[in-house]
N, CA, C and O atoms as CSV, one atom per row, in Angstrom:
chain,resi,resn,atom,element,x,y,z
A,1,UNK,N,N,13.585,-14.599,-25.727
A,1,UNK,CA,C,12.968,-13.994,-26.981
A,1,UNK,C,C,12.052,-13.377,-26.996
A,1,UNK,O,O,11.222,-13.484,-26.093
A,2,UNK,N,N,11.846,-12.272,-28.334
A,2,UNK,CA,C,11.404,-11.217,-28.332
A,2,UNK,C,C,9.671,-12.416,-29.016
A,2,UNK,O,O,8.499,-12.325,-28.651
A,3,UNK,N,N,10.336,-13.414,-30.089
A,3,UNK,CA,C,9.121,-13.704,-30.802
A,3,UNK,C,C,8.251,-14.386,-30.185
A,3,UNK,O,O,7.100,-14.605,-30.564
A,4,UNK,N,N,9.016,-14.928,-28.730
A,4,UNK,CA,C,8.257,-16.325,-28.145
A,4,UNK,C,C,7.114,-15.512,-26.874
A,4,UNK,O,O,6.341,-16.232,-26.241
A,5,UNK,N,N,7.141,-14.311,-26.687
A,5,UNK,CA,C,6.140,-13.148,-26.175
A,5,UNK,C,C,5.248,-12.917,-26.551
A,5,UNK,O,O,5.519,-12.509,-27.680
A,6,UNK,N,N,3.728,-12.840,-26.362
A,6,UNK,CA,C,2.482,-12.187,-27.071
A,6,UNK,C,C,3.055,-10.172,-26.479
A,6,UNK,O,O,3.292,-9.661,-25.385
A,7,UNK,N,N,3.050,-9.733,-27.697
A,7,UNK,CA,C,2.926,-8.537,-27.973
A,7,UNK,C,C,2.887,-7.409,-26.877
A,7,UNK,O,O,3.778,-6.619,-26.564
A,8,UNK,N,N,1.292,-7.582,-26.253
A,8,UNK,CA,C,0.937,-7.029,-25.040
A,8,UNK,C,C,1.464,-8.064,-23.771
A,8,UNK,O,O,0.565,-8.331,-22.974
A,9,UNK,N,N,2.418,-8.504,-23.563
A,9,UNK,CA,C,2.540,-9.349,-22.489
A,9,UNK,C,C,4.186,-8.793,-22.307
A,9,UNK,O,O,4.982,-9.679,-21.998
A,10,UNK,N,N,4.756,-7.362,-22.481
A,10,UNK,CA,C,5.820,-7.554,-22.509
A,10,UNK,C,C,6.159,-6.728,-21.202
A,10,UNK,O,O,7.268,-6.909,-20.699
A,11,UNK,N,N,5.287,-5.838,-20.621
A,11,UNK,CA,C,5.329,-5.042,-18.982
A,11,UNK,C,C,5.072,-5.687,-18.140
A,11,UNK,O,O,4.245,-6.579,-18.329
A,12,UNK,N,N,5.659,-5.516,-16.877
A,12,UNK,CA,C,5.198,-6.557,-15.979
A,12,UNK,C,C,3.792,-5.711,-15.454
A,12,UNK,O,O,3.418,-4.736,-16.106
A,13,UNK,N,N,3.348,-5.975,-14.728
A,13,UNK,CA,C,1.129,-5.503,-14.643
A,13,UNK,C,C,2.174,-4.272,-13.613
A,13,UNK,O,O,3.078,-5.096,-13.473
A,14,UNK,N,N,2.594,-3.300,-13.008
A,14,UNK,CA,C,2.838,-2.242,-12.429
A,14,UNK,C,C,3.269,-1.584,-13.327
A,14,UNK,O,O,2.576,-0.580,-13.486
A,15,UNK,N,N,4.336,-1.672,-14.215
A,15,UNK,CA,C,3.808,-1.081,-14.891
A,15,UNK,C,C,3.602,-0.518,-15.947
A,15,UNK,O,O,3.995,0.593,-16.304
A,16,UNK,N,N,2.405,-1.941,-16.983
A,16,UNK,CA,C,1.254,-1.867,-17.551
A,16,UNK,C,C,0.725,-0.840,-16.972
A,16,UNK,O,O,1.005,0.262,-17.443
A,17,UNK,N,N,-0.080,-0.911,-15.928
A,17,UNK,CA,C,-0.979,-0.335,-15.613
A,17,UNK,C,C,-0.708,1.403,-15.552
A,17,UNK,O,O,-1.527,2.302,-15.743
A,18,UNK,N,N,0.735,1.493,-15.218
A,18,UNK,CA,C,1.401,3.455,-15.559
A,18,UNK,C,C,1.063,3.499,-16.915
A,18,UNK,O,O,0.241,4.382,-17.162
A,19,UNK,N,N,1.384,2.913,-17.764
A,19,UNK,CA,C,1.163,3.184,-19.331
A,19,UNK,C,C,0.072,3.197,-19.590
A,19,UNK,O,O,-0.432,4.118,-20.232
A,20,UNK,N,N,-0.375,2.499,-19.294
A,20,UNK,CA,C,-2.604,2.704,-19.432
A,20,UNK,C,C,-2.946,4.020,-18.966
A,20,UNK,O,O,-3.514,4.888,-19.630
A,21,UNK,N,N,-2.315,4.152,-17.036
A,21,UNK,CA,C,-3.314,5.177,-16.679
A,21,UNK,C,C,-2.063,6.474,-17.556
A,21,UNK,O,O,-2.910,7.367,-17.589
A,22,UNK,N,N,-1.359,6.851,-17.925
A,22,UNK,CA,C,-0.738,7.988,-19.008
A,22,UNK,C,C,-1.069,7.910,-20.020
A,22,UNK,O,O,-1.141,8.992,-20.601
A,23,UNK,N,N,-1.500,6.533,-20.914
A,23,UNK,CA,C,-1.949,6.864,-22.652
A,23,UNK,C,C,-0.676,7.176,-22.914
A,23,UNK,O,O,-0.498,8.327,-23.313
A,24,UNK,N,N,0.366,6.409,-22.795
A,24,UNK,CA,C,1.387,6.639,-23.502
A,24,UNK,C,C,1.249,5.952,-25.247
A,24,UNK,O,O,1.675,6.532,-26.246
A,25,UNK,N,N,0.705,4.908,-25.236
A,25,UNK,CA,C,0.463,3.873,-26.578
A,25,UNK,C,C,-0.603,5.099,-27.306
A,25,UNK,O,O,-0.679,5.076,-28.535
A,26,UNK,N,N,-1.117,5.771,-26.821
A,26,UNK,CA,C,-2.700,6.921,-27.285
A,26,UNK,C,C,-1.425,8.223,-27.907
A,26,UNK,O,O,-1.299,8.613,-29.068
A,27,UNK,N,N,-0.602,8.670,-26.647
A,27,UNK,CA,C,-0.066,9.571,-27.181
A,27,UNK,C,C,0.714,9.663,-29.241
A,27,UNK,O,O,0.488,10.088,-30.374
A,28,UNK,N,N,1.734,8.842,-28.332
A,28,UNK,CA,C,2.782,8.333,-29.558
A,28,UNK,C,C,2.274,7.977,-31.061
A,28,UNK,O,O,2.945,7.856,-32.086
A,29,UNK,N,N,0.740,7.836,-30.843
A,29,UNK,CA,C,-0.057,7.485,-32.010
A,29,UNK,C,C,0.074,8.611,-32.507
A,29,UNK,O,O,0.660,8.814,-33.570
A,30,UNK,N,N,-0.860,10.161,-31.254
A,30,UNK,CA,C,-1.174,11.429,-32.224
A,30,UNK,C,C,0.379,11.820,-32.280
A,30,UNK,O,O,0.338,12.662,-33.177
A,31,UNK,N,N,1.546,11.754,-31.943
A,31,UNK,CA,C,2.621,12.174,-31.942
A,31,UNK,C,C,2.677,12.188,-33.509
A,31,UNK,O,O,2.671,13.163,-34.260
A,32,UNK,N,N,2.730,10.896,-33.797
A,32,UNK,CA,C,2.603,10.582,-35.731
A,32,UNK,C,C,4.085,9.933,-35.863
A,32,UNK,O,O,4.840,9.991,-36.834
A,33,UNK,N,N,4.280,9.321,-34.653
A,33,UNK,CA,C,5.529,8.296,-34.631
A,33,UNK,C,C,4.906,6.590,-35.843
A,33,UNK,O,O,3.963,5.915,-35.429
A,34,UNK,N,N,5.380,6.335,-36.751
A,34,UNK,CA,C,4.812,5.391,-37.618
A,34,UNK,C,C,6.416,4.409,-37.812
A,34,UNK,O,O,7.595,4.607,-37.519
A,35,UNK,N,N,5.716,3.427,-38.397
A,35,UNK,CA,C,6.585,2.448,-39.200
A,35,UNK,C,C,5.930,1.896,-39.796
A,35,UNK,O,O,4.777,1.563,-39.524
A,36,UNK,N,N,6.776,1.601,-41.112
A,36,UNK,CA,C,6.707,0.851,-42.769
A,36,UNK,C,C,5.866,-0.279,-42.255
A,36,UNK,O,O,4.708,-0.623,-42.493
A,37,UNK,N,N,7.039,-0.863,-41.287
A,37,UNK,CA,C,6.775,-2.689,-41.334
A,37,UNK,C,C,7.180,-3.062,-39.988
A,37,UNK,O,O,7.026,-2.129,-39.200
A,38,UNK,N,N,7.763,-4.386,-39.342
A,38,UNK,CA,C,7.991,-5.185,-38.455
A,38,UNK,C,C,7.183,-4.650,-36.967
A,38,UNK,O,O,6.073,-4.133,-37.100
A,39,UNK,N,N,7.663,-4.767,-35.835
A,39,UNK,CA,C,6.780,-4.000,-34.579
A,39,UNK,C,C,6.033,-3.034,-34.811
A,39,UNK,O,O,6.450,-2.128,-35.533
A,40,UNK,N,N,5.123,-3.000,-34.420
A,40,UNK,CA,C,4.803,-1.536,-34.162
A,40,UNK,C,C,5.689,-0.952,-32.809
A,40,UNK,O,O,6.023,-1.581,-31.805
A,41,UNK,N,N,6.024,0.944,-33.270
A,41,UNK,CA,C,6.143,1.387,-32.251
A,41,UNK,C,C,5.727,1.345,-31.316
A,41,UNK,O,O,6.527,1.783,-30.489
A,42,UNK,N,N,4.605,0.959,-30.789
A,42,UNK,CA,C,3.925,1.109,-28.919
A,42,UNK,C,C,4.679,0.044,-28.949
A,42,UNK,O,O,5.424,0.298,-28.003
A,43,UNK,N,N,5.170,-1.400,-29.529
A,43,UNK,CA,C,5.090,-2.882,-28.939
A,43,UNK,C,C,7.316,-2.036,-28.475
A,43,UNK,O,O,7.983,-2.297,-27.474
A,44,UNK,N,N,7.625,-1.336,-29.386
A,44,UNK,CA,C,8.813,-1.295,-29.429
A,44,UNK,C,C,9.557,-0.043,-28.458
A,44,UNK,O,O,10.740,0.130,-28.167
A,45,UNK,N,N,8.152,0.840,-28.056
A,45,UNK,CA,C,8.727,1.260,-26.502
A,45,UNK,C,C,8.091,0.873,-25.336
A,45,UNK,O,O,8.033,1.539,-24.301
A,46,UNK,N,N,7.695,-0.042,-25.500
A,46,UNK,CA,C,7.554,-0.508,-24.218
A,46,UNK,C,C,8.549,-1.424,-23.671
A,46,UNK,O,O,8.825,-1.535,-22.477
A,47,UNK,N,N,9.312,-2.380,-25.107
A,47,UNK,CA,C,10.355,-2.863,-24.538
A,47,UNK,C,C,11.359,-2.116,-24.145
A,47,UNK,O,O,11.953,-2.265,-23.077
A,48,UNK,N,N,11.647,-1.111,-25.152
A,48,UNK,CA,C,12.976,-0.344,-24.616
A,48,UNK,C,C,12.510,0.243,-22.862
A,48,UNK,O,O,13.118,0.129,-21.797
A,49,UNK,N,N,11.529,0.713,-23.114
A,49,UNK,CA,C,10.956,0.503,-21.136
A,49,UNK,C,C,11.000,-0.198,-20.663
A,49,UNK,O,O,11.529,0.105,-19.594
A,50,UNK,N,N,10.715,-1.371,-20.704
A,50,UNK,CA,C,11.134,-2.448,-19.728
A,50,UNK,C,C,12.692,-2.644,-19.646
A,50,UNK,O,O,13.242,-2.859,-18.566
A,51,UNK,N,N,13.730,-2.520,-21.438
A,51,UNK,CA,C,14.927,-2.951,-21.264
A,51,UNK,C,C,15.603,-1.742,-20.653
A,51,UNK,O,O,16.831,-1.761,-20.740
A,52,UNK,N,N,15.008,-0.590,-19.992
A,52,UNK,CA,C,15.557,0.715,-19.559
A,52,UNK,C,C,15.126,0.697,-18.260
A,52,UNK,O,O,15.677,1.533,-17.545
A,53,UNK,N,N,14.271,-0.033,-17.715
A,53,UNK,CA,C,13.376,0.067,-16.323
A,53,UNK,C,C,13.956,-1.234,-15.457
A,53,UNK,O,O,14.552,-1.304,-14.382
A,54,UNK,N,N,13.793,-1.596,-15.805
A,54,UNK,CA,C,13.960,-3.461,-15.250
A,54,UNK,C,C,15.125,-3.848,-15.723
A,54,UNK,O,O,15.848,-3.380,-16.602
A,55,UNK,N,N,15.289,-5.498,-14.468
A,55,UNK,CA,C,16.978,-5.805,-14.184
A,55,UNK,C,C,16.407,-7.151,-15.423
A,55,UNK,O,O,17.207,-7.990,-15.835
């Protein structure tokens, strides 16, 4: 369940390193991607990335 995980603990360590190295979350903010309520855009992008590229 999503609610049982800490938001910053969604990615495996080897993928999190690449997210940090490429500054993905910073680029999302600079692109102006915003939401009015609910989970943050950074959190959702990490979740989608994990669902697509991990088993």
